[in-house]
C-alpha angles and dihedrals in degrees: 000000000000107000120194096185139353114192146143120241143116125295103253103195146028129020096335097048110156095019118130109246142169111233124211107188109193120205125248137034136211093216135059107211115190092224098045110143097188128091099209109152100089123068151136125264109243131174119233088250091055091049093049092047092054093044090051090064092070125071102221118112092213125080116187116203110200140147148122087321111332096193089073090070111011115115133197088234092060090049090049092049090052090049089051090061092048100264130136116219124222122183128202108205142165087225097234093119133041122259131217111275094235097067112123101209131019123200108192115200104177120199100189092108088066103030105031125210095352087069096049112158114236098175115101099189135045135158092223137008118211113192119193106226123204097177090247107069116064106235117240116229090216090223089173089067124074101237128164101193130034120203129182114202122194111239114247104223096173089244112108095207093047091046091052090053092048092051090053091048090049092052091049092047092052092048088055093042106036094179084083126075127203119256118191127187093242093173088068092052090048093042094230127136 
């Protein structure tokens, strides 16, 4: 597998915000989102055994596999090996590809509102959905997908004034549509990886 980063930190967004987690950032993505804040193309080739050995060094129960788009590389055998050492596996995905059936938690962050048909979601189940909201595109509720938790996350444009406006619009949208909850990228506020 091509691994961009492997590190230990806190989950910064979504349902598990503030939870200690081991992050496996896999290289590569099948989409090119204009607001992507992750450099994910480079990486180091690692075997599943090497990944598991490094993950085993940290005490957290949760392992978050992210990217890029992790579904392009993630295997059921890696998930099973992580389970074998007592870890739970969460995946953050754009939902355009299927995932192994043995994943413990799925965070679906669809990008079809921004990219259209090329980002069509094929997943039909997720534990949480995290929609990036720019204040312009009406967020879909994805009622055709079995989802337990709905999060709206203000888009980080890199422009402080625009970001402030988007946060306000996100708050107002959630107040009008209380099935959504706010997700903030707290790791950016705290300046942690």
